MARPA-130986 format. One record per residue: x, y, z of N, C-alpha, C, O, CB in turn; residue in three letters. Coordinates in pm, whole numbers, plus 50000, padded with zeros to 5 digits. Atoms other than C-alpha are relative to their C-alpha. Glycine has a CB too. Layout:
BEGIN
((X; Y; Z); (X; Y; Z); (X; Y; Z); (X; Y; Z); (X; Y; Z); 'ALA');
...
END
This chain:
BEGIN
((49962; 49866; 50036); (50690; 49308; 51592); (49937; 50035; 49865); (49932; 49951; 49774); (50154; 50015; 49996); 'MET');
((50069; 49957; 50122); (50511; 49507; 51322); (50100; 50034; 49890); (50205; 50093; 49915); (49912; 50121; 50029); 'ALA');
((49929; 49955; 50119); (50648; 49548; 50973); (49900; 50083; 49922); (49818; 50029; 49848); (50059; 49880; 49914); 'THR');
((50099; 49909; 50058); (50455; 49852; 50855); (50023; 50019; 49850); (50135; 50007; 49800); (50005; 50135; 50071); 'ARG');
((49990; 49976; 50145); (50378; 49924; 50490); (49893; 50099; 49955); (49792; 50119; 50021); (49987; 49868; 49922); 'SER');
((50100; 49920; 50071); (50198; 50162; 50259); (49965; 49923; 49874); (50051; 49864; 49810); (50052; 50144; 49966); 'LEU');
((50050; 50064; 50119); (49985; 50023; 49979); (49939; 50110; 49914); (49850; 50182; 49960); (49896; 49885; 50033); 'ILE');
((50039; 49885; 50081); (49932; 50261; 49689); (49966; 49960; 49857); (50005; 49854; 49809); (50112; 50103; 49998); 'ALA');
((50029; 50012; 50143); (49794; 50297; 49339); (49997; 50140; 49942); (49949; 50234; 50005); (49863; 49924; 49974); 'VAL');
((50002; 49869; 50066); (49841; 50581; 49095); (49861; 50020; 49940); (49815; 49939; 49859); (50111; 50011; 49890); 'LYS');
((50131; 49964; 50053); (49507; 50746; 49022); (50009; 50142; 49947); (50039; 50235; 50022); (49888; 49986; 50108); 'THR');
((49984; 49870; 50067); (49506; 51034; 48775); (50142; 50049; 50024); (50237; 49985; 49978); (49895; 50104; 50054); 'ASN');
((49865; 49946; 49977); (49801; 51247; 48890); (50044; 49989; 50145); (50138; 50057; 50185); (50006; 50145; 49957); 'ASN');
((49963; 50017; 49860); (49816; 51135; 49254); (50018; 49852; 50031); (49987; 49765; 49949); (49892; 50063; 50093); 'THR');
((49984; 50137; 49952); (49900; 50823; 49453); (49908; 49982; 50121); (49935; 50034; 50229); (50149; 49969; 50037); 'PHE');
((50091; 50030; 49889); (49609; 50701; 49664); (50062; 49887; 50079); (50109; 49789; 50021); (49856; 49963; 49949); 'GLU');
((49931; 50101; 49921); (49741; 50499; 49956); (49935; 49977; 50135); (49863; 50062; 50187); (50144; 50040; 50020); 'ASN');
((50043; 50036; 49865); (49659; 50320; 50280); (50118; 49943; 50077); (50220; 49904; 50019); (49882; 49897; 49995); 'ILE');
((49899; 50053; 49908); (49862; 50208; 50578); (49959; 49860; 50042); (49841; 49833; 50063); (50016; 50092; 50124); 'TYR');
((50023; 50134; 49946); (49895; 49844; 50686); (50104; 49975; 50109); (50224; 49991; 50087); (50008; 49890; 49887); 'CYS');
((49912; 50008; 49883); (50040; 49772; 51031); (50085; 49872; 50007); (50204; 49880; 50036); (49917; 50011; 50124); 'HIS');
((49931; 50127; 49977); (50135; 49402; 51036); (50045; 49933; 49870); (49983; 49949; 49764); (49910; 49906; 50077); 'TRP');
((49955; 50095; 50103); (50334; 49165; 50813); (50024; 50064; 49863); (49982; 50009; 49761); (49898; 49890; 49985); 'ASP');
((49978; 49928; 50124); (50446; 49417; 50550); (50122; 49956; 49920); (50147; 50012; 49813); (50013; 50142; 50029); 'GLY');
((49882; 50044; 50075); (50762; 49231; 50444); (49957; 49928; 49872); (49853; 49862; 49871); (50089; 49907; 50087); 'ASP');
((50040; 50059; 50129); (50757; 49113; 50079); (49976; 49850; 50004); (49889; 49800; 49932); (50105; 50029; 49898); 'PRO');
((50021; 50145; 49992); (50786; 48744; 50173); (49857; 49967; 50042); (49803; 49864; 50002); (50098; 49937; 50097); 'ASP');
((50137; 50021; 49953); (50447; 48775; 50340); (49898; 50078; 49917); (49797; 50023; 49875); (49988; 50039; 50147); 'ASN');
((50099; 49910; 50058); (50274; 49070; 50177); (49975; 49979; 49851); (49860; 49981; 49807); (50042; 50141; 50023); 'MET');
((50014; 50001; 50146); (50340; 49029; 49805); (49905; 49891; 49951); (49819; 49916; 49866); (50135; 49983; 49936); 'LEU');
((50089; 50109; 50041); (50170; 48692; 49767); (49855; 50026; 50036); (49764; 49991; 49961); (50045; 49870; 50063); 'GLY');
((50136; 49970; 49957); (49868; 48810; 49962); (49940; 50112; 49915); (49822; 50106; 49880); (49997; 50040; 50148); 'LYS');
((50052; 49895; 50088); (49835; 49128; 49756); (49960; 49943; 49865); (49854; 49975; 49812); (50105; 50111; 49982); 'LEU');
((50030; 50061; 50130); (49851; 48924; 49436); (49877; 49909; 50009); (49794; 49907; 49918); (50121; 49919; 49949); 'LYS');
((50111; 50094; 49984); (49606; 48666; 49570); (49867; 50066; 50032); (49766; 50034; 49970); (50033; 49902; 50107); 'GLY');
((50125; 49936; 49957); (49348; 48887; 49739); (49964; 50122; 49917); (49846; 50151; 49898); (50011; 50040; 50145); 'TYR');
((50023; 49871; 50067); (49389; 49209; 49538); (50077; 50007; 49869); (50160; 50095; 49849); (50042; 50117; 50092); 'TYR');
((49925; 50011; 50124); (49514; 49112; 49194); (49936; 50066; 49879); (49988; 50056; 49768); (50021; 49859; 49970); 'GLY');
((50066; 49932; 50111); (49271; 49315; 48983); (49976; 50146; 50038); (49971; 50179; 50157); (49866; 49930; 49963); 'THR');
((50026; 49859; 49968); (49207; 49690; 48954); (49874; 50020; 50086); (49871; 50107; 50173); (49985; 50080; 49871); 'PRO');
((50124; 49988; 49922); (48855; 49641; 49095); (50024; 49966; 50147); (49972; 50033; 50235); (49892; 49909; 49942); 'GLU');
((49972; 50040; 49862); (48984; 49462; 49406); (50092; 50100; 50069); (50077; 50126; 50188); (50062; 49859; 50003); 'LYS');
((49912; 49897; 49943); (49259; 49721; 49457); (49918; 50123; 50038); (49940; 50182; 50144); (50113; 50038; 49899); 'VAL');
((50086; 49886; 49972); (48998; 49995; 49438); (49921; 49977; 50130); (49910; 50066; 50213); (49903; 50026; 49882); 'LYS');
((50075; 50034; 49878); (48790; 49817; 49705); (50090; 50007; 50123); (50049; 50056; 50227); (49938; 49860; 49987); 'TYR');
((49904; 49996; 49889); (49098; 49778; 49926); (50023; 50144; 50045); (50025; 50171; 50165); (50134; 49935; 49958); 'LEU');
((49975; 49860; 49966); (49163; 50152; 49911); (49876; 50066; 50060); (49888; 50152; 50147); (50044; 50078; 49877); 'LEU');
((50124; 49946; 49943); (48798; 50232; 49983); (49989; 49962; 50147); (49943; 50043; 50228); (49876; 49949; 49923); 'ILE');
((50009; 50044; 49861); (48821; 50029; 50305); (50090; 50082; 50092); (50056; 50102; 50209); (50038; 49852; 50011); 'GLU');
((49911; 49916; 49921); (49112; 50243; 50427); (50106; 49922; 50076); (50127; 49803; 50052); (49919; 50080; 50097); 'GLY');
((49890; 50058; 49923); (49396; 50177; 50672); (49954; 49874; 50071); (49836; 49857; 50105); (50054; 50102; 50102); 'ASP');
((50036; 50129; 49941); (49412; 49831; 50824); (50113; 49941; 50082); (50228; 49983; 50071); (49959; 49902; 49890); 'ARG');
((49901; 50069; 49918); (49588; 49606; 51070); (50077; 49897; 49917); (50199; 49891; 49922); (49933; 49932; 50121); 'ALA');
((49940; 50103; 50085); (49652; 49320; 50825); (49940; 50009; 49860); (49837; 50072; 49840); (49980; 49859; 50060); 'THR');
((50045; 49991; 50138); (49612; 49274; 50452); (49887; 49903; 49967); (49817; 49922; 49868); (50116; 49976; 49907); 'ILE');
((50105; 50097; 50028); (49376; 48977; 50470); (49864; 50070; 49997); (49840; 50163; 50073); (50000; 49887; 50105); 'GLU');
((50131; 49936; 50011); (49019; 49065; 50368); (49921; 49999; 50130); (49837; 50087; 50151); (49919; 49932; 49892); 'PRO');
((50072; 50009; 49873); (48893; 48959; 50712); (50072; 50075; 50112); (50026; 50075; 50226); (49981; 49854; 50039); 'TRP');
((49922; 49929; 49900); (49157; 49169; 50893); (49931; 50126; 50050); (49842; 50180; 49984); (50135; 50035; 49945); 'GLY');
((50057; 49880; 49939); (49074; 49460; 51120); (50029; 50122; 49913); (50141; 50143; 49867); (50057; 50022; 50143); 'LYS');
((49990; 49876; 50075); (49009; 49786; 50936); (49995; 50115; 50099); (49908; 50117; 50186); (49887; 50012; 49892); 'ILE');
((49991; 49888; 49907); (49104; 50109; 51115); (49902; 50113; 49970); (49890; 50207; 50049); (50138; 50054; 50000); 'TYR');
((50100; 49900; 50038); (48836; 50314; 50936); (50058; 50138; 49976); (49987; 50238; 49986); (49896; 50009; 50106); 'GLU');
((49940; 49874; 50045); (49083; 50584; 50835); (49995; 49998; 49847); (50034; 49899; 49786); (50148; 50017; 50053); 'ASN');
((50008; 50000; 50146); (49023; 50688; 50475); (50138; 49999; 49935); (50239; 50031; 49998); (49921; 50121; 49952); 'PRO');
((49874; 49998; 50073); (49288; 50651; 50210); (50050; 50143; 49989); (49973; 50239; 50000); (49984; 49937; 49860); 'SER');
((49937; 49869; 50010); (49532; 50939; 50168); (50046; 50022; 49856); (50056; 49927; 49777); (50121; 50011; 50099); 'LYS');
((49951; 49964; 50133); (49653; 51119; 49858); (50142; 50054; 50012); (50170; 50140; 50096); (49906; 50104; 49932); 'GLN');
((49865; 49944; 50012); (50019; 51179; 49775); (50007; 50063; 49861); (49970; 49999; 49762); (50114; 49889; 50021); 'ALA');
((50004; 49930; 50129); (50068; 51435; 49500); (50108; 49955; 49902); (50098; 49980; 49782); (50013; 50149; 50022); 'LYS');
((49892; 50050; 50086); (50389; 51273; 49368); (50078; 49894; 50077); (50047; 49865; 50192); (50094; 50116; 49953); 'ASN');
((49923; 50106; 49933); (50644; 51003; 49449); (50076; 50050; 50123); (50078; 49980; 50224); (50098; 49939; 49903); 'LEU');
((49935; 49952; 49877); (50848; 51219; 49692); (49900; 50018; 50116); (49934; 49993; 50231); (50070; 50132; 49973); 'PRO');
((50103; 49985; 49896); (50524; 51295; 49880); (49959; 49863; 50054); (49933; 49849; 50174); (49877; 50074; 49943); 'ASP');
((50031; 50136; 49956); (50445; 50921; 49891); (50109; 49949; 50094); (50078; 49888; 50197); (49985; 49906; 49880); 'LEU');
((49890; 50041; 49913); (50790; 50854; 50038); (49991; 50071; 50134); (50016; 50010; 50238); (50136; 50028; 49933); 'LYS');
((50015; 49924; 49876); (50732; 51129; 50296); (49891; 49939; 50087); (49909; 49924; 50208); (49967; 50148; 49969); 'LYS');
((50108; 50063; 49924); (50402; 50970; 50399); (50045; 49865; 50056); (50011; 49831; 50170); (49876; 49982; 49912); 'GLN');
((49950; 50129; 49953); (50572; 50630; 50425); (50093; 50020; 50119); (50087; 49945; 50217); (50073; 49925; 49886); 'ALA');
((49906; 49972; 49891); (50845; 50776; 50644); (49927; 50045; 50125); (49962; 50004; 50236); (50101; 50108; 49957); 'THR');
((50075; 49948; 49884); (50596; 50957; 50868); (49927; 49891; 50078); (49909; 49904; 50199); (49900; 50104; 49953); 'GLU');
((50069; 50108; 49928); (50413; 50634; 50951); (50093; 49881; 50026); (50048; 49773; 50064); (49877; 49953; 49920); 'CYS');
((49899; 50103; 49976); (50737; 50434; 50982); (49981; 49875; 49915); (50014; 49764; 49958); (50000; 49961; 50144); 'ASN');
((50017; 50114; 50091); (50648; 50212; 50686); (50136; 49958; 49947); (50214; 50040; 49899); (49903; 50036; 49883); 'ALA');
((49873; 50053; 50051); (50938; 49989; 50590); (49990; 49966; 49852); (50092; 49961; 49782); (50040; 49876; 50080); 'GLU');
((50021; 50040; 50138); (50787; 49891; 50255); (49886; 50080; 49939); (49791; 50117; 50007); (49970; 49851; 49991); 'TRP');
((50106; 49936; 50079); (50579; 50060; 49984); (49965; 49904; 49888); (50052; 49859; 49813); (50044; 50142; 49944); 'VAL');
((50051; 50085; 50107); (50363; 49848; 49753); (49919; 50088; 49906); (49832; 50163; 49950); (49914; 49881; 50056); 'TYR');
((50062; 49914; 50100); (50249; 50012; 49432); (49935; 49913; 49892); (50001; 49833; 49827); (50103; 50097; 49938); 'LEU');
((50071; 50076; 50103); (49982; 49866; 49205); (50007; 50079; 49869); (49975; 50197; 49865); (49852; 49973; 50041); 'TYR');
((49990; 49940; 50132); (50042; 49938; 48836); (49875; 49962; 49922); (49859; 49847; 49881); (50130; 49953; 49926); 'ASP');
((50126; 50027; 50072); (49702; 49971; 48665); (50022; 49957; 49855); (49944; 49878; 49802); (49912; 50122; 50004); 'ASN');
((49974; 50035; 50140); (49853; 49944; 48317); (50045; 49855; 49985); (49996; 49781; 49899); (50105; 50093; 49939); 'GLU');
((49948; 50137; 50006); (50044; 49621; 48381); (49918; 49903; 50084); (49934; 49781; 50074); (50145; 49997; 50047); 'CYS');
((50081; 50080; 49907); (49793; 49499; 48642); (50089; 49910; 50086); (50069; 49789; 50095); (49897; 49914; 49922); 'LYS');
((49908; 50075; 49916); (50073; 49398; 48875); (50048; 50086; 50117); (50036; 50209; 50115); (50121; 49951; 49917); 'SER');
((49948; 49934; 49881); (50226; 49483; 49212); (50151; 50016; 49990); (50221; 49926; 49944); (49963; 49922; 50125); 'TRP');
((49857; 49975; 49984); (50570; 49638; 49263); (50022; 50035; 50146); (49929; 50077; 50215); (50051; 50116; 49903); 'GLN');
((49974; 49961; 49862); (50740; 49696; 49595); (50139; 50060; 50013); (50230; 50031; 49935); (49986; 49880; 50095); 'TYR');
((49876; 49926; 49975); (51016; 49915; 49733); (50024; 50009; 50149); (49931; 50029; 50227); (49994; 50141; 49937); 'PHE');
((49964; 49979; 49860); (51200; 49930; 50062); (50013; 50150; 50022); (50087; 50217; 49949); (50133; 49924; 50038); 'GLU');
((50007; 49856; 49980); (51137; 50278; 50201); (50137; 50063; 50017); (50162; 50169; 49960); (49915; 50033; 50120); 'THR');
((49870; 49940; 49974); (51492; 50339; 50318); (50087; 50009; 49873); (50182; 50087; 49870); (50073; 49921; 50106); 'LYS');
((49923; 49998; 50123); (51624; 50271; 49965); (49938; 50083; 49889); (49993; 50090; 49779); (50019; 49861; 49952); 'ASN');
((50066; 49919; 50104); (51382; 50496; 49777); (50081; 50125; 49972); (50120; 50197; 50064); (49856; 50037; 50043); 'LEU');
((49923; 49882; 50040); (51564; 50764; 49583); (49920; 50077; 49894); (49964; 50093; 49781); (50142; 49959; 49945); 'LYS');
((50085; 49928; 50093); (51281; 50961; 49425); (50033; 50146; 50002); (49971; 50225; 49930); (49853; 49979; 50031); 'TRP');
END
């Protein structure tokens, strides 16, 4: 069964994000995001690739471009629309990943 997620980074005044279909739970996803995409340059490359089936670099890419959310409520709306259970947000200032369960977001 799929555990869908959105992976996002704040760029200027928007949140650029992609969809990931499989293995979006933090026990699986967080370590892989930190390991494969732990720098701003790697996060940028991940977003350029677009939506994907899995987070691994060799995983299938759906060739859908990244999307823009104009604010956090818009990001939550996009997560809800694609049934994402988790949202992962890369913080460029701290150079770290944060995550939120979509159903508990109160933006």
